[in-house]
DRENDO-1510 file (C-alpha; in Angstrom, 1 decimal, always signed):
<recs>
REC; n; res; u; v; w
REC; 1; MET; +84.6; -56.4; -24.5 .
REC; 2; ALA; +81.1; -55.5; -23.4 .
REC; 3; LYS; +82.3; -54.9; -19.9 .
REC; 4; ARG; +85.0; -52.6; -21.1 .
REC; 5; ARG; +82.4; -50.5; -23.0 .
REC; 6; ILE; +80.2; -50.3; -20.0 .
REC; 7; LEU; +83.0; -49.2; -17.8 .
REC; 8; VAL; +84.1; -46.5; -20.3 .
REC; 9; PHE; +80.5; -45.4; -20.6 .
REC; 10; ILE; +80.2; -45.1; -16.8 .
REC; 11; GLY; +83.5; -43.3; -16.6 .
REC; 12; VAL; +82.4; -40.7; -19.2 .
REC; 13; LEU; +79.1; -40.3; -17.5 .
REC; 14; ILE; +80.7; -39.6; -14.1 .
REC; 15; ILE; +83.1; -37.1; -15.7 .
REC; 16; MET; +80.1; -35.3; -17.4 .
REC; 17; LEU; +78.2; -35.2; -14.2 .
REC; 18; LEU; +81.1; -33.9; -12.1 .
REC; 19; ALA; +82.5; -31.4; -14.7 .
REC; 20; PRO; +80.0; -28.5; -13.9 .
REC; 21; PHE; +80.7; -28.9; -10.2 .
REC; 22; ILE; +84.5; -28.9; -10.7 .
REC; 23; MET; +84.3; -25.9; -13.0 .
REC; 24; GLN; +82.2; -23.9; -10.5 .
REC; 25; ARG; +84.7; -24.6; -7.7 .
REC; 26; LEU; +87.6; -23.5; -9.9 .
REC; 27; TRP; +85.7; -20.3; -10.9 .
REC; 28; ASN; +84.9; -19.5; -7.3 .
REC; 29; TYR; +88.6; -20.1; -6.3 .
REC; 30; GLN; +89.9; -17.8; -9.0 .
REC; 31; ASN; +87.4; -15.1; -8.1 .
REC; 32; ARG; +88.3; -15.3; -4.4 .
REC; 33; PHE; +91.7; -13.9; -5.2 .
REC; 34; ALA; +90.6; -11.0; -7.4 .
REC; 35; ILE; +92.5; -8.1; -5.9 .
REC; 36; GLN; +90.8; -4.7; -5.9 .
REC; 37; GLU; +92.5; -1.6; -4.7 .
REC; 38; MET; +90.6; +1.3; -3.1 .
REC; 39; SER; +90.5; +3.8; -0.3 .
REC; 40; VAL; +88.7; +3.3; +3.0 .
REC; 41; ASP; +86.0; +5.8; +1.9 .
REC; 42; GLU; +85.3; +3.9; -1.4 .
REC; 43; LEU; +85.0; +0.5; +0.4 .
REC; 44; PHE; +82.9; +1.8; +3.3 .
REC; 45; THR; +80.6; +3.8; +0.9 .
REC; 46; SER; +80.0; +0.6; -1.2 .
REC; 47; PHE; +78.6; -1.1; +1.9 .
REC; 48; ILE; +76.5; +1.9; +3.0 .
REC; 49; THR; +74.9; +2.5; -0.4 .
REC; 50; ASP; +74.1; -1.1; -1.4 .
REC; 51; LYS; +75.1; -3.8; +1.1 .
REC; 52; VAL; +73.9; -6.7; -1.1 .
REC; 53; LYS; +75.9; -5.6; -4.1 .
REC; 54; ALA; +78.9; -4.9; -1.9 .
REC; 55; TYR; +78.8; -8.4; -0.3 .
REC; 56; ASP; +78.6; -9.9; -3.8 .
REC; 57; ARG; +81.6; -7.8; -5.0 .
REC; 58; PHE; +83.9; -8.0; -1.9 .
REC; 59; LEU; +83.0; -10.9; +0.4 .
REC; 60; ASP; +85.8; -13.5; +0.6 .
REC; 61; LYS; +87.9; -11.5; -1.9 .
REC; 62; GLU; +91.3; -10.0; -1.4 .
REC; 63; VAL; +91.2; -6.2; -1.2 .
REC; 64; TRP; +94.0; -3.6; -1.0 .
REC; 65; VAL; +92.9; -0.6; +1.2 .
REC; 66; ARG; +94.5; +2.8; +1.6 .
REC; 67; GLY; +93.8; +4.9; +4.7 .
REC; 68; GLN; +95.1; +6.6; +7.8 .
REC; 69; LEU; +95.8; +4.6; +11.0 .
REC; 70; GLN; +93.2; +5.6; +13.5 .
REC; 71; GLY; +94.1; +3.0; +16.2 .
REC; 72; MET; +95.8; -0.3; +16.9 .
REC; 73; ASP; +94.9; -3.0; +19.4 .
REC; 74; ILE; +97.6; -5.6; +20.0 .
REC; 75; LEU; +95.6; -8.7; +21.2 .
REC; 76; SER; +98.6; -11.0; +21.7 .
REC; 77; ALA; +102.2; -11.5; +20.5 .
REC; 78; LYS; +100.9; -12.8; +17.2 .
REC; 79; LYS; +97.5; -11.0; +16.7 .
REC; 80; ALA; +96.5; -7.3; +16.3 .
REC; 81; ILE; +93.6; -5.3; +15.0 .
REC; 82; ILE; +94.4; -2.1; +13.0 .
REC; 83; LYS; +91.7; +0.5; +12.4 .
REC; 84; LEU; +92.0; +2.6; +9.2 .
REC; 85; ARG; +89.9; +5.7; +8.6 .
REC; 86; GLY; +89.3; +7.7; +5.5 .
REC; 87; ASN; +88.4; +11.3; +5.0 .
REC; 88; ASN; +84.7; +10.7; +5.7 .
REC; 89; ILE; +82.8; +8.7; +8.2 .
REC; 90; GLY; +83.4; +5.0; +8.5 .
REC; 91; ALA; +86.4; +2.7; +9.0 .
REC; 92; VAL; +88.0; -0.6; +8.1 .
REC; 93; ASN; +89.1; -3.0; +10.8 .
REC; 94; CYS; +92.0; -5.2; +9.8 .
REC; 95; ILE; +92.9; -8.4; +11.7 .
REC; 96; ILE; +96.6; -9.1; +11.4 .
REC; 97; VAL; +98.2; -12.4; +12.5 .
REC; 98; HIS; +102.0; -12.6; +12.3 .
REC; 99; ASN; +104.8; -14.4; +14.1 .
REC; 100; ASN; +106.9; -11.2; +14.7 .
REC; 101; LEU; +104.0; -8.8; +15.1 .
REC; 102; SER; +105.6; -6.4; +17.7 .
REC; 103; GLU; +108.7; -5.9; +15.5 .
REC; 104; ASN; +106.6; -5.0; +12.5 .
REC; 105; LEU; +104.1; -2.7; +14.1 .
REC; 106; ASN; +106.5; -0.6; +16.3 .
REC; 107; GLU; +107.3; +1.7; +13.4 .
REC; 108; ILE; +103.7; +2.6; +12.6 .
REC; 109; GLN; +102.3; +5.7; +14.2 .
REC; 110; ILE; +98.8; +7.1; +14.4 .
REC; 111; ASP; +97.8; +9.1; +11.3 .
REC; 112; SER; +100.3; +7.2; +9.2 .
REC; 113; GLU; +99.1; +6.5; +5.7 .
REC; 114; LEU; +98.9; +2.7; +5.2 .
REC; 115; VAL; +98.1; +0.3; +2.4 .
REC; 116; ILE; +96.8; -3.0; +3.8 .
REC; 117; LYS; +95.9; -6.2; +1.9 .
REC; 118; GLY; +93.3; -8.5; +3.4 .
REC; 119; THR; +90.3; -10.7; +2.8 .
REC; 120; CYS; +86.9; -9.0; +3.3 .
REC; 121; ILE; +84.8; -11.0; +5.8 .
REC; 122; GLY; +81.9; -8.6; +6.2 .
REC; 123; PHE; +80.3; -5.4; +7.4 .
REC; 124; PHE; +79.4; -4.8; +11.0 .
REC; 125; GLY; +79.3; -1.1; +11.5 .
REC; 126; ASP; +82.8; -1.0; +9.9 .
REC; 127; VAL; +84.2; -3.1; +7.1 .
REC; 128; LEU; +86.1; -6.1; +8.4 .
REC; 129; LEU; +89.2; -7.6; +6.7 .
REC; 130; ALA; +91.0; -10.8; +7.9 .
REC; 131; ASN; +94.4; -12.3; +7.1 .
REC; 132; CYS; +95.8; -8.8; +6.6 .
REC; 133; SER; +99.3; -7.6; +5.8 .
REC; 134; VAL; +100.7; -4.1; +5.9 .
REC; 135; TYR; +102.3; -3.2; +2.5 .
REC; 136; SER; +103.1; +0.4; +2.7 .
REC; 137; VAL; +103.6; +3.0; +5.5 .
REC; 138; ASN; +103.9; +6.7; +4.8 .
REC; 139; LYS; +104.5; +8.6; +8.0 .
REC; 140; ASN; +103.0; +12.1; +8.2 .
</recs>
């Protein structure tokens, strides 16, 4: 009977010690998928005005971005980089990896209005998004 109480006490103690760590991991996982929709100008300006605050708000989070296609570099049959521009200076580079990439990107033309979803991975002159998908194409 004493062994059982000791084992229960140790089990409860372990759960109490691990609970904060598990809750923090769950909170970070949920926040990672917070989707925020904005234009290229809004996203770029956030990084220019306050880079620390922008990193806290966007890094490793899913973002929907609207902008015009400035250029496209097809790196391989499954990987491409799309550059979106807004009305002002600055751009967003989107890395797209897809099995049938050439079929999906053939219809997109320069200056088309795009909505792209991707995970923000940083700011290096332009805002970088990875794991991107094109959701909307409006040809001008």
